[in-house]
C-alpha positions as CSV (number, residue, x, y, z in Angstrom):
1,M,164.4,78.6,267.7
2,S,164.1,74.9,268.5
3,G,167.0,72.5,268.3
4,I,168.0,70.2,265.4
5,N,165.1,68.0,264.3
6,G,162.8,70.0,266.4
7,I,160.1,72.6,265.7
8,G,157.5,74.7,267.5
9,W,153.9,73.4,267.8
10,F,152.5,71.6,264.8
11,E,149.7,69.2,263.9
12,V,149.7,66.3,261.4
13,A,146.2,65.3,260.4
14,T,146.2,61.9,258.7
15,D,144.0,59.0,257.7
16,Q,147.1,56.8,258.4
17,P,148.3,57.7,261.9
18,A,150.4,54.6,262.5
19,A,152.2,55.1,259.2
20,A,152.8,58.8,260.1
21,E,154.2,57.8,263.5
22,R,156.6,55.3,261.9
23,F,157.7,57.8,259.2
24,Y,158.4,60.7,261.5
25,G,159.9,58.4,264.2
26,D,162.3,56.9,261.7
27,V,163.3,60.1,260.0
28,F,163.6,62.5,262.9
29,G,163.6,60.3,266.1
30,W,160.2,61.7,267.3
31,T,158.4,59.8,270.1
32,F,154.7,59.5,270.6
33,G,152.2,59.2,273.5
34,D,148.5,59.5,274.2
35,D,147.0,62.8,274.9
36,T,146.3,62.7,278.7
37,G,143.6,65.4,278.1
38,G,141.5,62.8,276.3
39,A,141.3,64.5,272.9
40,T,140.3,62.2,270.0
41,G,140.5,62.5,266.3
42,A,137.6,62.4,263.8
43,D,137.6,58.6,264.0
44,D,137.5,58.5,267.9
45,T,141.1,57.4,267.9
46,A,143.2,59.1,270.6
47,Y,145.0,62.3,269.6
48,R,148.7,61.4,269.8
49,M,151.2,63.9,271.4
50,V,154.6,64.2,269.7
51,T,157.9,65.0,271.6
52,T,160.9,65.9,269.5
53,P,164.6,65.1,270.4
54,G,165.7,67.2,273.3
55,G,162.2,68.3,274.1
56,E,160.9,68.1,277.7
57,R,157.3,68.2,276.6
58,P,155.2,67.6,273.5
59,A,155.7,70.0,270.6
60,G,152.8,68.9,268.5
61,G,150.3,66.2,267.7
62,I,149.0,63.6,265.3
63,W,145.3,63.9,264.7
64,P,143.6,60.8,263.2
65,T,141.1,62.0,260.6
66,G,139.5,58.7,259.9
67,G,139.3,59.9,256.3
68,K,136.7,62.5,257.3
69,T,138.9,65.5,256.5
70,P,141.8,65.9,254.1
71,N,145.3,65.1,255.4
72,Y,147.4,68.1,256.2
73,A,150.6,69.2,258.0
74,I,152.1,72.6,258.2
75,F,155.6,72.9,259.7
76,Y,159.3,73.3,259.1
77,V,161.8,71.1,260.8
78,L,165.3,72.4,261.6
79,V,167.9,69.9,260.4
80,A,171.6,69.7,260.4
81,D,172.0,68.3,256.8
82,L,169.3,68.9,254.2
83,A,170.7,66.4,251.6
84,A,171.0,63.6,254.2
85,T,167.5,64.3,255.6
86,C,166.1,64.2,252.0
87,K,167.7,60.8,251.5
88,S,166.4,59.5,254.9
89,A,162.9,60.7,254.0
90,E,163.0,58.9,250.7
91,A,164.3,55.7,252.4
92,A,161.4,55.9,254.8
93,G,158.8,56.1,252.0
94,G,158.6,59.9,251.5
95,K,159.3,62.0,248.5
96,V,161.3,65.2,247.9
97,L,158.8,67.7,246.4
98,L,161.2,70.6,246.1
99,A,165.0,69.8,246.1
100,P,167.2,71.8,248.5
101,Q,167.4,75.5,247.7
102,T,169.5,78.2,249.3
103,T,168.4,81.9,249.5
104,P,170.8,84.7,248.9
105,D,171.2,85.2,252.7
106,G,172.2,81.5,253.2
107,L,168.9,80.0,254.5
108,S,168.6,76.5,252.9
109,F,165.3,74.6,252.7
110,A,163.5,71.8,250.9
111,H,159.9,70.6,250.7
112,L,159.0,66.9,251.3
113,L,156.0,64.7,251.2
114,D,155.4,62.0,253.9
115,P,153.9,58.6,252.9
116,S,150.4,60.0,253.5
117,G,151.0,62.9,251.1
118,N,151.4,65.6,253.7
119,H,153.5,68.5,252.5
120,F,156.1,69.9,255.0
121,G,159.4,71.7,254.9
122,I,162.9,71.3,256.3
123,F,165.5,74.0,256.7
124,T,168.9,75.0,258.0
125,P,169.5,78.7,259.0
126,P,172.4,80.7,257.5
127,T,175.8,79.8,259.0
128,G,175.9,81.3,262.5
129,G,172.2,82.3,262.1
130,E,170.4,80.1,264.5
């Protein structure tokens, strides 16, 4: 499992790539760079590689859709504090779609929307369960 505020590979497709970078950078401390392989999005804007805190290499990407496909994002981010992350997301222009929930085994999660309307999740594992 990845570290706090990190995930496996993911892709965020958006018609507002700069806003997506601002949002995810502000909330999770992610950094962005151009894809050195030369990939482009639907609007010929460079695909942007994403590196999460503690990562040595990119863990995902931002795909600029140019409005030619629906926005989407599918991933869960491991966080230290669900409530604090929900507040941070709202302060950065996002919304809490599903308030924090805890399963019987102690896994806690919430669903959020970023400013582009992309649905994603955050979670913390059961105590001692990372």
